[in-house]
N, C-alpha and C positions, 0 to 999 in steps of 0.2 A: 505493500499501500505507499502509494506516494506519499509527501505530506500535506499536500492540498488534499487529498481525500481522508487523510488522517483529523485535517482541521472541521473537512466537512461532517465527519461522524460525530466530534467532539461537539460541535455546535447542534446538530440533530439530539442526540445524548444530553447534553447538560440543559441547553434553554428552554427545554421544554418541559422540565423539570424546577421546581423552587428548592435550591439549595443553598446549602449556608457555602460561604467560602473553602470551610475545609473539607465539606461536602464534595465539592467540585472540586477540589484538588485529588481527595481520593478516587472520585471516579472518572479525573484524567487518565491517571496513576491506570487504573482497572483496564480503561480502554488501551491504554500505552502495552500493558501486559500483556491481552487478547490479542492485538495486532502481532505483537511479537511470536506468542505461542502460537495460532496459525501460522503464520514465515515458517519454522520452526519444524512445526510438527505434521502439519498436513497442508498446504497450501493451497488446493483445493477446494478448502471450506470457504464460503462466503459470508463474510459478517453483516449480519442482517442490519438493515438501515434503524431500524425501532428497537433502539436500547436502554432497556425500561430500568431507572433504578435499582441495583442492590444483585442483579446477575446479567449475564450481556445472551444472543439468540445469534447465532451462528448456523448456517444450512449446508445441507451437505446433499446431494442429489434429491432435492423436495423436502428432506424430513429436518424438519425444526429440533435444534439439539440448545438448550440452555445450558448456560456453562457460566459458574461460579470460582471467580478469581479470588483467591485468598491469599495473601499475605502469611509465609512461615512462621514471622515472627510473631502472628494473631493466633495462631492455633495455639492456645494455652489446656485445652480441656473438652469434652465432650458438648458441652453448652456452646462451644464455636461453630458448630454444624448444626444447618438446620433437621428436623425432626424427617423421619420419613414419610409422616404424613402430610408435613409443610409441604416435602417433595413433590409426594404423590398430587397435593391439591395442585400445586403450582405447574404440573405437565401438564392437569386436563384444565385449568383457566387459560394458560397461554398457546396448548396444545402442540404437545412438546413430546417428540419421541423417545428422549433422555434427558439427562441430566447428568452432567459431567463437573467435580471439581478438580480445580487446578492450584495447587500448591506453588506457591512460587517464593523459589529465595532470589533477592534482588540483592545479595551481600559481593561485592566486588572480589573479595579476598576471601569469600565463602567457605567451606570446604563443599569440593560437591562430591557426592555421593554415588560412590562405584560398588557398593554392593549391592545395590539394587532394592534398599532398605530403605523406608519412608520415616523421614527424622522426627516425626512427632505421631503421637498416639491418635490413630484412625478409628472412632469406635464405628460398629458394624450400624450401616445408615443405607437413604435410599439411592446413594448416588449409585448411577451405572457404570462410571467410568473415574478412576482417582487418578494424576498424574500429577507430578513434581516436574517442576521447569524450572530449573536455572539461569536464571535471565538474561546472563551478561557470557556463560559458556553455549548457551543455545541448547543445551543437552533435555529432553523429554524422556523421563520415563513412567511408564504406564504401571499402574498397581491393582488396577480391577478391571 
C-alpha cells in the first residue's frame, strides 16, 4: 500500500468515528500494523474500506475476516482478550467468516521468538487463527 492509499485508509477509519487524540493515535498505529502484517503475511488480502474501531476487516476471495491487532506488551492476562461469546456475536453482526488475533511485537531490539512459542499466555478463546508478528523483522508465526 502506498502512502497516499494509507492516508486515505486512515482518514476513512478515523474521521468517521469520534475518538480522543490518544485513541486516534492508537488507531493509526493499529492500521499501520495491519497494513504491514498483510504485506508480510499474505499480500493478496484486501484491506476493507470500512474499518470499525476495535478491529479491522480484510477480505480474501469474497470472505470477510475480522482482524484484532494486539500489542504484545498489552497482553497481560485472559481479560485482555474478547470472550468466545463476544467473538461469535461480532462474527454474526459483521458477517465475518473468521476472526484472527495478531499479537504485534514492535520492539526494535526485542527478541525474535525462533522457538515457535507464543510469548504471552493465550486463553482458549474463539479466535479462529492466532499469529505473532514481529513488526521490524517482518516475521509472522501462526499458532492456531
